[in-house]
All heavy atoms as a GROMACS GRO file, in nm:
protein
  506
    1MET      N    1   8.990  23.278   1.890
    1MET     CA    2   8.855  23.295   1.842
    1MET      C    3   8.825  23.445   1.841
    1MET      O    4   8.863  23.518   1.933
    1MET     CB    5   8.759  23.220   1.933
    1MET     CG    6   8.619  23.215   1.880
    1MET     SD    7   8.509  23.112   1.979
    1MET     CE    8   8.577  22.951   1.951
    2GLU      N    9   8.754  23.490   1.740
    2GLU     CA   10   8.724  23.631   1.727
    2GLU      C   11   8.611  23.672   1.823
    2GLU      O   12   8.532  23.590   1.867
    2GLU     CB   13   8.682  23.664   1.584
    2GLU     CG   14   8.797  23.654   1.486
    2GLU     CD   15   8.758  23.705   1.349
    2GLU    OE1   16   8.658  23.777   1.339
    2GLU    OE2   17   8.830  23.673   1.255
    3LEU      N   18   8.606  23.801   1.850
    3LEU     CA   19   8.508  23.854   1.943
    3LEU      C   20   8.365  23.833   1.892
    3LEU      O   21   8.275  23.804   1.970
    3LEU     CB   22   8.535  24.002   1.968
    3LEU     CG   23   8.461  24.068   2.082
    3LEU    CD1   24   8.488  23.995   2.213
    3LEU    CD2   25   8.501  24.212   2.094
    4LYS      N   26   8.345  23.843   1.761
    4LYS     CA   27   8.212  23.821   1.704
    4LYS      C   28   8.164  23.679   1.730
    4LYS      O   29   8.048  23.655   1.761
    4LYS     CB   30   8.212  23.847   1.554
    4LYS     CG   31   8.227  23.992   1.517
    4LYS     CD   32   8.226  24.009   1.367
    4LYS     CE   33   8.247  24.154   1.331
    4LYS     NZ   34   8.247  24.175   1.186
    5GLN      N   35   8.254  23.583   1.718
    5GLN     CA   36   8.219  23.444   1.743
    5GLN      C   37   8.188  23.421   1.890
    5GLN      O   38   8.099  23.344   1.925
    5GLN     CB   39   8.332  23.352   1.698
    5GLN     CG   40   8.357  23.353   1.550
    5GLN     CD   41   8.484  23.279   1.512
    5GLN    OE1   42   8.575  23.266   1.594
    5GLN    NE2   43   8.491  23.233   1.389
    6LEU      N   44   8.264  23.488   1.977
    6LEU     CA   45   8.240  23.472   2.121
    6LEU      C   46   8.108  23.535   2.162
    6LEU      O   47   8.038  23.482   2.247
    6LEU     CB   48   8.355  23.535   2.200
    6LEU     CG   49   8.488  23.462   2.194
    6LEU    CD1   50   8.596  23.544   2.264
    6LEU    CD2   51   8.479  23.325   2.255
    7ARG      N   52   8.073  23.648   2.101
    7ARG     CA   53   7.946  23.715   2.136
    7ARG      C   54   7.826  23.631   2.097
    7ARG      O   55   7.719  23.642   2.158
    7ARG     CB   56   7.938  23.850   2.067
    7ARG     CG   57   8.019  23.955   2.136
    7ARG     CD   58   7.982  24.094   2.089
    7ARG     NE   59   8.056  24.193   2.168
    7ARG     CZ   60   8.128  24.289   2.118
    7ARG    NH1   61   8.136  24.304   1.988
    7ARG    NH2   62   8.190  24.373   2.196
    8ALA      N   63   7.841  23.546   1.996
    8ALA     CA   64   7.730  23.464   1.950
    8ALA      C   65   7.702  23.347   2.045
    8ALA      O   66   7.595  23.287   2.038
    8ALA     CB   67   7.758  23.412   1.811
    9LYS      N   68   7.795  23.316   2.134
    9LYS     CA   69   7.779  23.203   2.224
    9LYS      C   70   7.694  23.241   2.346
    9LYS      O   71   7.690  23.357   2.387
    9LYS     CB   72   7.915  23.153   2.272
    9LYS     CG   73   7.996  23.087   2.164
    9LYS     CD   74   8.121  23.026   2.222
    9LYS     CE   75   8.195  22.947   2.117
    9LYS     NZ   76   8.298  22.863   2.175
   10SER      N   77   7.631  23.140   2.404
   10SER     CA   78   7.553  23.162   2.525
   10SER      C   79   7.647  23.163   2.646
   10SER      O   80   7.766  23.132   2.635
   10SER     CB   81   7.449  23.051   2.542
   10SER     OG   82   7.514  22.929   2.568
   11ALA      N   83   7.593  23.198   2.761
   11ALA     CA   84   7.674  23.206   2.883
   11ALA      C   85   7.730  23.068   2.921
   11ALA      O   86   7.845  23.058   2.965
   11ALA     CB   87   7.592  23.264   2.997
   12GLU      N   88   7.651  22.963   2.901
   12GLU     CA   89   7.699  22.828   2.935
   12GLU      C   90   7.813  22.786   2.842
   12GLU      O   91   7.911  22.724   2.886
   12GLU     CB   92   7.585  22.726   2.925
   12GLU     CG   93   7.476  22.746   3.028
   12GLU     CD   94   7.375  22.852   2.987
   12GLU    OE1   95   7.363  22.881   2.866
   12GLU    OE2   96   7.310  22.908   3.077
   13GLU      N   97   7.800  22.821   2.715
   13GLU     CA   98   7.906  22.788   2.619
   13GLU      C   99   8.033  22.866   2.651
   13GLU      O  100   8.144  22.812   2.639
   13GLU     CB  101   7.860  22.819   2.477
   13GLU     CG  102   7.753  22.727   2.425
   13GLU     CD  103   7.698  22.770   2.291
   13GLU    OE1  104   7.695  22.893   2.263
   13GLU    OE2  105   7.657  22.682   2.215
   14LEU      N  106   8.017  22.990   2.694
   14LEU     CA  107   8.134  23.069   2.732
   14LEU      C  108   8.202  23.011   2.855
   14LEU      O  109   8.326  23.012   2.864
   14LEU     CB  110   8.092  23.214   2.758
   14LEU     CG  111   8.059  23.297   2.634
   14LEU    CD1  112   8.006  23.433   2.676
   14LEU    CD2  113   8.178  23.312   2.544
   15GLN      N  114   8.124  22.960   2.949
   15GLN     CA  115   8.182  22.897   3.069
   15GLN      C  116   8.266  22.775   3.032
   15GLN      O  117   8.376  22.757   3.084
   15GLN     CB  118   8.072  22.857   3.168
   15GLN     CG  119   8.011  22.973   3.241
   15GLN     CD  120   8.104  23.034   3.344
   15GLN    OE1  121   8.209  22.981   3.376
   15GLN    NE2  122   8.064  23.148   3.397
   16THR      N  123   8.214  22.692   2.942
   16THR     CA  124   8.290  22.574   2.902
   16THR      C  125   8.413  22.613   2.823
   16THR      O  126   8.519  22.552   2.838
   16THR     CB  127   8.203  22.477   2.820
   16THR    OG1  128   8.152  22.544   2.704
   16THR    CG2  129   8.089  22.422   2.902
   17HIS      N  130   8.401  22.716   2.739
   17HIS     CA  131   8.517  22.765   2.663
   17HIS      C  132   8.623  22.820   2.758
   17HIS      O  133   8.743  22.799   2.738
   17HIS     CB  134   8.473  22.870   2.561
   17HIS     CG  135   8.581  22.915   2.470
   17HIS    ND1  136   8.645  22.829   2.383
   17HIS    CD2  137   8.638  23.036   2.451
   17HIS    CE1  138   8.736  22.897   2.316
   17HIS    NE2  139   8.734  23.023   2.356
   18LEU      N  140   8.579  22.889   2.863
   18LEU     CA  141   8.671  22.944   2.962
   18LEU      C  142   8.747  22.833   3.034
   18LEU      O  143   8.867  22.843   3.057
   18LEU     CB  144   8.594  23.031   3.061
   18LEU     CG  145   8.675  23.107   3.165
   18LEU    CD1  146   8.765  23.208   3.097
   18LEU    CD2  147   8.582  23.176   3.262
   19LEU      N  148   8.677  22.726   3.067
   19LEU     CA  149   8.742  22.613   3.132
   19LEU      C  150   8.848  22.551   3.041
   19LEU      O  151   8.959  22.519   3.086
   19LEU     CB  152   8.637  22.508   3.170
   19LEU     CG  153   8.687  22.386   3.245
   19LEU    CD1  154   8.746  22.427   3.380
   19LEU    CD2  155   8.575  22.287   3.266
   20ASP      N  156   8.815  22.538   2.912
   20ASP     CA  157   8.913  22.485   2.816
   20ASP      C  158   9.035  22.576   2.804
   20ASP      O  159   9.148  22.528   2.794
   20ASP     CB  160   8.848  22.468   2.678
   20ASP     CG  161   8.743  22.360   2.676
   20ASP    OD1  162   8.745  22.272   2.765
   20ASP    OD2  163   8.657  22.364   2.585
   21LEU      N  164   9.011  22.707   2.807
   21LEU     CA  165   9.122  22.802   2.797
   21LEU      C  166   9.213  22.794   2.920
   21LEU      O  167   9.335  22.803   2.907
   21LEU     CB  168   9.068  22.944   2.782
   21LEU     CG  169   9.008  22.979   2.646
   21LEU    CD1  170   8.941  23.115   2.652
   21LEU    CD2  171   9.114  22.976   2.538
   22HIS      N  172   9.154  22.777   3.038
   22HIS     CA  173   9.236  22.763   3.158
   22HIS      C  174   9.321  22.636   3.153
   22HIS      O  175   9.437  22.637   3.194
   22HIS     CB  176   9.149  22.765   3.284
   22HIS     CG  177   9.109  22.902   3.326
   22HIS    ND1  178   9.197  22.996   3.372
   22HIS    CD2  179   8.987  22.962   3.327
   22HIS    CE1  180   9.133  23.107   3.402
   22HIS    NE2  181   9.004  23.090   3.375
   23LYS      N  182   9.264  22.529   3.100
   23LYS     CA  183   9.341  22.405   3.085
   23LYS      C  184   9.455  22.424   2.985
   23LYS      O  185   9.567  22.376   3.008
   23LYS     CB  186   9.249  22.291   3.039
   23LYS     CG  187   9.154  22.244   3.146
   23LYS     CD  188   9.064  22.134   3.094
   23LYS     CE  189   8.962  22.090   3.199
   23LYS     NZ  190   8.871  21.987   3.148
   24GLU      N  191   9.426  22.494   2.875
   24GLU     CA  192   9.529  22.520   2.775
   24GLU      C  193   9.640  22.607   2.833
   24GLU      O  194   9.758  22.585   2.808
   24GLU     CB  195   9.467  22.586   2.652
   24GLU     CG  196   9.564  22.609   2.540
   24GLU     CD  197   9.502  22.673   2.418
   24GLU    OE1  198   9.378  22.695   2.417
   24GLU    OE2  199   9.576  22.704   2.324
   25ARG      N  200   9.602  22.708   2.911
   25ARG     CA  201   9.701  22.796   2.973
   25ARG      C  202   9.791  22.718   3.069
   25ARG      O  203   9.913  22.738   3.071
   25ARG     CB  204   9.630  22.908   3.047
   25ARG     CG  205   9.724  23.007   3.110
   25ARG     CD  206   9.647  23.123   3.169
   25ARG     NE  207   9.739  23.212   3.237
   25ARG     CZ  208   9.717  23.264   3.356
   25ARG    NH1  209   9.605  23.239   3.419
   25ARG    NH2  210   9.804  23.342   3.412
   26PHE      N  211   9.732  22.629   3.146
   26PHE     CA  212   9.811  22.547   3.238
   26PHE      C  213   9.909  22.460   3.160
   26PHE      O  214  10.027  22.450   3.196
   26PHE     CB  215   9.719  22.459   3.323
   26PHE     CG  216   9.794  22.369   3.416
   26PHE    CD1  217   9.851  22.419   3.532
   26PHE    CD2  218   9.809  22.234   3.388
   26PHE    CE1  219   9.920  22.336   3.619
   26PHE    CE2  220   9.878  22.152   3.472
   26PHE     CZ  221   9.935  22.202   3.588
   27SER      N  222   9.861  22.400   3.053
   27SER     CA  223   9.948  22.316   2.970
   27SER      C  224  10.064  22.397   2.911
   27SER      O  225  10.178  22.350   2.910
   27SER     CB  226   9.866  22.252   2.858
   27SER     OG  227   9.949  22.184   2.769
   28LEU      N  228  10.035  22.516   2.864
   28LEU     CA  229  10.140  22.600   2.808
   28LEU      C  230  10.241  22.643   2.914
   28LEU      O  231  10.362  22.648   2.888
   28LEU     CB  232  10.079  22.724   2.742
   28LEU     CG  233  10.000  22.698   2.613
   28LEU    CD1  234   9.927  22.824   2.570
   28LEU    CD2  235  10.090  22.649   2.503
   29ARG      N  236  10.193  22.670   3.034
   29ARG     CA  237  10.284  22.707   3.142
   29ARG      C  238  10.377  22.592   3.178
   29ARG      O  239  10.497  22.612   3.205
   29ARG     CB  240  10.206  22.750   3.266
   29ARG     CG  241  10.153  22.890   3.255
   29ARG     CD  242  10.076  22.938   3.376
   29ARG     NE  243  10.100  22.869   3.500
   29ARG     CZ  244  10.005  22.833   3.586
   29ARG    NH1  245   9.879  22.861   3.561
   29ARG    NH2  246  10.035  22.773   3.697
   30MET      N  247  10.324  22.470   3.178
   30MET     CA  248  10.408  22.354   3.209
   30MET      C  249  10.511  22.330   3.098
   30MET      O  250  10.625  22.294   3.125
   30MET     CB  251  10.322  22.229   3.228
   30MET     CG  252  10.237  22.231   3.353
   30MET     SD  253  10.336  22.248   3.502
   30MET     CE  254  10.285  22.408   3.560
   31GLN      N  255  10.469  22.349   2.974
   31GLN     CA  256  10.563  22.334   2.862
   31GLN      C  257  10.674  22.437   2.870
   31GLN      O  258  10.791  22.408   2.843
   31GLN     CB  259  10.490  22.348   2.729
   31GLN     CG  260  10.402  22.230   2.695
   31GLN     CD  261  10.327  22.252   2.565
   31GLN    OE1  262  10.365  22.336   2.484
   31GLN    NE2  263  10.220  22.176   2.546
   32LYS      N  264  10.639  22.559   2.909
   32LYS     CA  265  10.739  22.664   2.922
   32LYS      C  266  10.837  22.631   3.034
   32LYS      O  267  10.959  22.650   3.021
   32LYS     CB  268  10.672  22.798   2.950
   32LYS     CG  269  10.769  22.913   2.960
   32LYS     CD  270  10.700  23.044   2.989
   32LYS     CE  271  10.802  23.153   3.005
   32LYS     NZ  272  10.742  23.279   3.047
   33ALA      N  273  10.786  22.579   3.144
   33ALA     CA  274  10.871  22.548   3.259
   33ALA      C  275  10.970  22.435   3.228
   33ALA      O  276  11.081  22.434   3.280
   33ALA     CB  277  10.785  22.510   3.379
   34THR      N  278  10.928  22.342   3.142
   34THR     CA  279  11.016  22.230   3.108
   34THR      C  280  11.099  22.257   2.983
   34THR      O  281  11.176  22.171   2.941
   34THR     CB  282  10.934  22.102   3.088
   34THR    OG1  283  10.839  22.123   2.983
   34THR    CG2  284  10.864  22.061   3.215
   35GLY      N  285  11.079  22.374   2.922
   35GLY     CA  286  11.159  22.409   2.805
   35GLY      C  287  11.109  22.348   2.676
   35GLY      O  288  11.184  22.343   2.578
   36GLN      N  289  10.986  22.303   2.671
   36GLN     CA  290  10.933  22.238   2.552
   36GLN      C  291  10.846  22.331   2.467
   36GLN      O  292  10.800  22.292   2.361
   36GLN     CB  293  10.850  22.116   2.591
   36GLN     CG  294  10.929  22.009   2.662
   36GLN     CD  295  10.840  21.897   2.712
   36GLN    OE1  296  10.719  21.910   2.713
   36GLN    NE2  297  10.902  21.789   2.755
   37LEU      N  298  10.824  22.453   2.513
   37LEU     CA  299  10.734  22.544   2.443
   37LEU      C  300  10.809  22.615   2.331
   37LEU      O  301  10.903  22.690   2.355
   37LEU     CB  302  10.676  22.646   2.541
   37LEU     CG  303  10.572  22.742   2.485
   37LEU    CD1  304  10.451  22.665   2.435
   37LEU    CD2  305  10.529  22.842   2.590
   38ALA      N  306  10.765  22.593   2.208
   38ALA     CA  307  10.829  22.655   2.092
   38ALA      C  308  10.763  22.788   2.058
   38ALA      O  309  10.831  22.883   2.019
   38ALA     CB  310  10.823  22.561   1.972
   39LYS      N  311  10.632  22.796   2.072
   39LYS     CA  312  10.558  22.917   2.035
   39LYS      C  313  10.519  22.992   2.163
   39LYS      O  314  10.410  22.973   2.217
   39LYS     CB  315  10.433  22.882   1.956
   39LYS     CG  316  10.460  22.810   1.828
   39LYS     CD  317  10.330  22.775   1.759
   39LYS     CE  318  10.353  22.691   1.636
   39LYS     NZ  319  10.226  22.651   1.575
   40THR      N  320  10.607  23.078   2.208
   40THR     CA  321  10.581  23.148   2.334
   40THR      C  322  10.467  23.249   2.322
   40THR      O  323  10.408  23.288   2.422
   40THR     CB  324  10.707  23.221   2.383
   40THR    OG1  325  10.751  23.309   2.280
   40THR    CG2  326  10.817  23.121   2.416
   41HIS      N  327  10.433  23.291   2.200
   41HIS     CA  328  10.324  23.387   2.183
   41HIS      C  329  10.188  23.325   2.213
   41HIS      O  330  10.090  23.398   2.233
   41HIS     CB  331  10.324  23.444   2.041
   41HIS     CG  332  10.299  23.341   1.935
   41HIS    ND1  333  10.400  23.261   1.884
   41HIS    CD2  334  10.186  23.304   1.874
   41HIS    CE1  335  10.347  23.179   1.794
   41HIS    NE2  336  10.218  23.204   1.785
   42ASP      N  337  10.180  23.194   2.220
   42ASP     CA  338  10.052  23.128   2.251
   42ASP      C  339  10.006  23.160   2.392
   42ASP      O  340   9.885  23.168   2.418
   42ASP     CB  341  10.064  22.976   2.234
   42ASP     CG  342  10.058  22.935   2.088
   42ASP    OD1  343  10.009  23.015   2.005
   42ASP    OD2  344  10.102  22.823   2.056
   43ILE      N  345  10.098  23.179   2.485
   43ILE     CA  346  10.062  23.212   2.623
   43ILE      C  347   9.988  23.345   2.625
   43ILE      O  348   9.883  23.358   2.690
   43ILE     CB  349  10.187  23.217   2.713
   43ILE    CG1  350  10.249  23.077   2.724
   43ILE    CG2  351  10.153  23.271   2.851
   43ILE    CD1  352  10.379  23.073   2.798
   44ARG      N  353  10.039  23.441   2.553
   44ARG     CA  354   9.976  23.574   2.547
   44ARG      C  355   9.839  23.566   2.480
   44ARG      O  356   9.744  23.631   2.526
   44ARG     CB  357  10.067  23.668   2.471
   44ARG     CG  358  10.020  23.810   2.466
   44ARG     CD  359  10.122  23.894   2.395
   44ARG     NE  360  10.080  24.034   2.394
   44ARG     CZ  361  10.145  24.129   2.330
   44ARG    NH1  362  10.255  24.101   2.263
   44ARG    NH2  363  10.101  24.252   2.333
   45ARG      N  364   9.829  23.488   2.373
   45ARG     CA  365   9.701  23.474   2.302
   45ARG      C  366   9.594  23.416   2.393
   45ARG      O  367   9.481  23.466   2.399
   45ARG     CB  368   9.720  23.384   2.179
   45ARG     CG  369   9.593  23.359   2.102
   45ARG     CD  370   9.612  23.251   1.996
   45ARG     NE  371   9.667  23.126   2.047
   45ARG     CZ  372   9.594  23.031   2.107
   45ARG    NH1  373   9.465  23.046   2.125
   45ARG    NH2  374   9.651  22.920   2.149
   46VAL      N  375   9.629  23.311   2.468
   46VAL     CA  376   9.532  23.246   2.556
   46VAL      C  377   9.493  23.338   2.671
   46VAL      O  378   9.376  23.348   2.706
   46VAL     CB  379   9.590  23.112   2.609
   46VAL    CG1  380   9.502  23.054   2.718
   46VAL    CG2  381   9.604  23.013   2.495
   47ARG      N  382   9.591  23.409   2.725
   47ARG     CA  383   9.561  23.501   2.836
   47ARG      C  384   9.465  23.610   2.792
   47ARG      O  385   9.370  23.645   2.864
   47ARG     CB  386   9.692  23.561   2.888
   47ARG     CG  387   9.677  23.630   3.020
   47ARG     CD  388   9.809  23.681   3.073
   47ARG     NE  389   9.849  23.798   2.995
   47ARG     CZ  390   9.967  23.812   2.935
   47ARG    NH1  391  10.058  23.718   2.943
   47ARG    NH2  392   9.996  23.921   2.868
   48ARG      N  393   9.483  23.662   2.672
   48ARG     CA  394   9.394  23.766   2.622
   48ARG      C  395   9.255  23.712   2.591
   48ARG      O  396   9.155  23.780   2.610
   48ARG     CB  397   9.454  23.831   2.498
   48ARG     CG  398   9.570  23.920   2.533
   48ARG     CD  399   9.623  23.990   2.415
   48ARG     NE  400   9.727  24.084   2.458
   48ARG     CZ  401   9.781  24.174   2.379
   48ARG    NH1  402   9.742  24.186   2.255
   48ARG    NH2  403   9.874  24.254   2.424
   49GLU      N  404   9.250  23.589   2.541
   49GLU     CA  405   9.119  23.531   2.512
   49GLU      C  406   9.042  23.504   2.641
   49GLU      O  407   8.920  23.520   2.646
   49GLU     CB  408   9.132  23.403   2.430
   49GLU     CG  409   9.001  23.355   2.375
   49GLU     CD  410   9.014  23.252   2.266
   49GLU    OE1  411   9.124  23.237   2.209
   49GLU    OE2  412   8.914  23.186   2.238
   50ILE      N  413   9.112  23.464   2.748
   50ILE     CA  414   9.047  23.447   2.878
   50ILE      C  415   8.987  23.579   2.923
   50ILE      O  416   8.874  23.584   2.972
   50ILE     CB  417   9.148  23.392   2.982
   50ILE    CG1  418   9.180  23.246   2.952
   50ILE    CG2  419   9.094  23.407   3.124
   50ILE    CD1  420   9.292  23.189   3.036
   51ALA      N  421   9.060  23.688   2.904
   51ALA     CA  422   9.010  23.820   2.943
   51ALA      C  423   8.886  23.857   2.861
   51ALA      O  424   8.790  23.913   2.914
   51ALA     CB  425   9.119  23.925   2.926
   52ARG      N  426   8.888  23.825   2.732
   52ARG     CA  427   8.772  23.854   2.648
   52ARG      C  428   8.648  23.778   2.694
   52ARG      O  429   8.538  23.832   2.700
   52ARG     CB  430   8.802  23.819   2.503
   52ARG     CG  431   8.889  23.918   2.432
   52ARG     CD  432   8.902  23.885   2.284
   52ARG     NE  433   9.007  23.964   2.226
   52ARG     CZ  434   9.127  23.917   2.193
   52ARG    NH1  435   9.154  23.790   2.208
   52ARG    NH2  436   9.218  23.997   2.141
   53VAL      N  437   8.667  23.650   2.724
   53VAL     CA  438   8.554  23.568   2.768
   53VAL      C  439   8.500  23.619   2.901
   53VAL      O  440   8.378  23.628   2.921
   53VAL     CB  441   8.594  23.419   2.776
   53VAL    CG1  442   8.486  23.337   2.842
   53VAL    CG2  443   8.624  23.364   2.637
   54ASN      N  444   8.588  23.655   2.993
   54ASN     CA  445   8.544  23.709   3.122
   54ASN      C  446   8.467  23.839   3.104
   54ASN      O  447   8.367  23.862   3.172
   54ASN     CB  448   8.663  23.731   3.215
   54ASN     CG  449   8.712  23.603   3.277
   54ASN    OD1  450   8.634  23.511   3.300
   54ASN    ND2  451   8.840  23.595   3.303
   55MET      N  452   8.511  23.923   3.011
   55MET     CA  453   8.440  24.048   2.983
   55MET      C  454   8.300  24.021   2.932
   55MET      O  455   8.202  24.081   2.977
   55MET     CB  456   8.518  24.131   2.879
   55MET     CG  457   8.447  24.257   2.838
   55MET     SD  458   8.512  24.332   2.689
   55MET     CE  459   8.478  24.209   2.566
   56LEU      N  460   8.287  23.926   2.839
   56LEU     CA  461   8.157  23.894   2.782
   56LEU      C  462   8.064  23.831   2.886
   56LEU      O  463   7.944  23.858   2.888
   56LEU     CB  464   8.172  23.803   2.662
   56LEU     CG  465   8.230  23.869   2.538
   56LEU    CD1  466   8.257  23.765   2.431
   56LEU    CD2  467   8.138  23.975   2.486
   57LEU      N  468   8.121  23.748   2.974
   57LEU     CA  469   8.038  23.688   3.079
   57LEU      C  470   7.985  23.796   3.174
   57LEU      O  471   7.871  23.790   3.219
   57LEU     CB  472   8.119  23.585   3.157
   57LEU     CG  473   8.137  23.450   3.088
   57LEU    CD1  474   8.234  23.363   3.166
   57LEU    CD2  475   8.005  23.381   3.074
   58GLY      N  476   8.067  23.896   3.202
   58GLY     CA  477   8.022  24.007   3.285
   58GLY      C  478   7.913  24.088   3.219
   58GLY      O  479   7.820  24.135   3.285
   59GLN      N  480   7.920  24.104   3.090
   59GLN     CA  481   7.818  24.178   3.016
   59GLN      C  482   7.688  24.102   3.009
   59GLN      O  483   7.580  24.162   3.010
   59GLN     CB  484   7.867  24.209   2.875
   59GLN     CG  485   7.974  24.314   2.867
   59GLN     CD  486   8.020  24.337   2.726
   59GLN    OE1  487   7.982  24.267   2.633
   59GLN    NE2  488   8.108  24.435   2.710
   60LYS      N  489   7.694  23.970   3.001
   60LYS     CA  490   7.574  23.889   2.986
   60LYS      C  491   7.497  23.876   3.117
   60LYS      O  492   7.379  23.842   3.116
   60LYS     CB  493   7.607  23.751   2.930
   60LYS     CG  494   7.649  23.757   2.784
   60LYS     CD  495   7.658  23.622   2.724
   60LYS     CE  496   7.711  23.631   2.584
   60LYS     NZ  497   7.606  23.628   2.484
   61LYS      N  498   7.562  23.901   3.231
   61LYS     CA  499   7.493  23.887   3.360
   61LYS      C  500   7.408  24.003   3.392
   61LYS      O  501   7.378  24.096   3.343
   61LYS     CB  502   7.596  23.869   3.472
   61LYS     CG  503   7.657  23.733   3.469
   61LYS     CD  504   7.745  23.711   3.587
   61LYS     CE  505   7.803  23.571   3.581
   61LYS     NZ  506   7.893  23.544   3.689
   0.00000   0.00000   0.00000
């Protein structure tokens, strides 16, 4: 998701999005551990999006 789209969300929406991202990251880590992950770049994408959401939550407080 782009930064402009994330900035338009409220703090509660960002919290729920962050929870979804953590679940996705866990799923990707498990797929990597079992050798089922084909797109390894997804781990990096999710990790960076988590950082973006955390940054925006810090700014909104």
